[in-house]
C-alpha positions as CSV (number, residue, x, y, z in Angstrom):
1,M,169.2,148.1,17.9
2,D,170.1,147.0,21.4
3,F,169.6,143.8,23.1
4,I,169.4,142.9,26.8
5,T,168.9,139.8,28.8
6,A,168.5,140.2,32.6
7,Y,168.6,137.4,35.0
8,G,166.8,137.3,38.3
9,E,168.5,134.7,40.5
10,G,167.8,133.8,44.1
11,R,164.3,132.6,43.2
12,A,163.0,129.1,43.0
13,I,164.0,129.0,39.3
14,T,166.2,131.2,37.2
15,E,164.2,133.7,35.2
16,A,165.3,135.9,32.3
17,V,163.7,139.0,30.8
18,V,164.8,139.1,27.1
19,L,164.4,142.6,25.8
20,N,165.1,144.2,22.4
21,V,164.9,148.0,22.2
22,Q,164.5,149.6,18.9
23,S,165.4,153.3,18.8
24,K,162.5,155.6,18.1
25,R,162.6,156.7,14.5
26,L,161.4,160.3,14.2
27,D,161.4,160.4,10.4
28,A,159.3,158.3,8.1
29,R,162.0,158.0,5.5
30,L,163.3,154.6,6.3
31,R,164.3,152.6,3.3
32,G,161.2,150.9,2.0
33,Y,158.9,152.7,4.5
34,Q,158.3,156.0,2.7
35,D,154.5,155.6,2.5
36,F,153.9,154.5,6.1
37,K,152.9,156.5,9.1
38,Q,155.0,156.6,12.3
39,D,152.8,154.0,14.2
40,E,153.0,151.7,11.2
41,I,156.8,152.0,11.2
42,D,156.9,151.3,15.0
43,D,154.7,148.2,14.5
44,R,157.0,146.9,11.8
45,L,160.1,147.5,13.9
46,I,158.6,145.5,16.7
47,N,157.0,142.7,14.7
48,E,159.6,142.3,12.0
49,L,162.9,143.1,13.8
50,A,162.5,142.9,17.6
51,L,160.1,140.0,18.3
52,P,161.9,137.5,16.0
53,L,165.2,138.2,17.8
54,V,163.6,138.1,21.3
55,N,161.7,134.9,20.6
56,S,164.8,133.2,19.2
57,V,166.9,133.9,22.3
58,S,164.0,133.0,24.6
59,N,163.6,129.6,22.9
60,R,167.3,128.9,23.4
61,L,167.2,129.9,27.1
62,E,164.1,127.9,27.8
63,K,165.8,124.8,26.3
64,A,168.4,125.3,29.0
65,G,165.7,125.4,31.7
66,I,165.5,129.2,32.1
67,V,162.0,130.7,32.3
68,C,161.9,133.7,29.9
69,S,159.7,136.7,29.5
70,P,160.2,138.0,26.0
71,K,159.7,141.8,25.5
72,A,160.2,144.3,22.7
73,A,160.1,148.1,23.0
74,I,160.7,151.3,21.1
75,G,162.5,154.2,22.8
76,D,165.7,155.3,24.4
77,P,167.7,152.1,25.0
78,V,169.2,153.1,28.4
79,A,166.0,154.4,29.9
80,T,164.0,151.4,28.5
81,I,166.5,148.9,29.8
82,L,166.6,150.5,33.3
83,R,162.8,150.7,33.5
84,C,162.5,147.0,32.5
85,A,165.2,145.9,34.9
86,A,163.5,147.8,37.8
87,E,160.0,146.5,36.9
88,N,161.3,142.9,36.9
89,A,163.7,143.2,39.9
90,C,166.7,142.1,37.8
91,N,170.0,141.8,39.5
92,V,172.2,141.3,36.4
93,I,171.9,143.0,33.0
94,L,173.6,141.3,30.1
95,V,174.0,143.6,27.1
96,G,175.0,142.3,23.7
97,A,177.9,144.1,22.0
98,R,177.0,145.5,18.6
99,P,178.6,143.7,15.7
100,S,181.3,145.4,13.6
101,K,180.0,146.8,10.4
102,G,181.3,148.9,7.6
103,I,184.2,151.1,8.4
104,E,184.4,149.8,12.0
105,G,186.0,146.6,10.6
106,W,189.0,148.6,9.5
107,M,189.5,150.4,12.8
108,P,192.0,149.3,15.5
109,H,190.5,147.0,18.1
110,P,190.5,149.6,21.0
111,I,188.6,152.2,19.0
112,R,186.2,149.5,17.7
113,A,185.6,148.3,21.2
114,W,184.9,151.8,22.5
115,L,182.4,152.5,19.7
116,R,180.5,149.3,20.5
117,S,180.5,149.8,24.2
118,D,178.7,153.2,24.3
119,L,175.4,151.7,25.5
120,A,177.2,149.5,28.0
121,L,179.2,152.4,29.4
122,R,176.1,154.5,29.8
123,L,174.3,151.6,31.6
124,I,177.3,150.9,33.8
125,A,177.3,154.5,34.9
126,V,173.6,154.5,36.0
127,A,172.4,150.9,36.5
128,P,171.6,149.8,40.0
129,A,172.4,146.2,38.9
130,S,175.6,144.6,37.6
131,V,176.1,145.1,33.8
132,V,177.9,142.4,31.7
133,V,178.8,143.0,28.1
134,V,178.5,139.9,25.9
135,K,180.5,139.8,22.7
């Protein structure tokens, strides 16, 4: 699960596109989802995971006076983020760092940081806008 907020400044008001990208699941053997078809799994990923996160962040930003466009998608995170940023003329892409989980908590900080920044590194390499990683 990846999360992006992109700001478009230089307009009358600051706008943000809040996007959560769920990776495409090619198998239907997700825990608790064995009896569902792929489109049902995709719907649940969007409605039960992505949209609640996006709406929560959008609500917080709107309280700060930032106009938000919440979006959720399924697909390749880098391609989806770049497409969304281009469609919305974003000039800054903020990417949330993935939280430590499991064995990562026991790894030295530099290795942990490298593992968590894979998406950010790929975005930095190809994004036409500035990329900021938020911890």
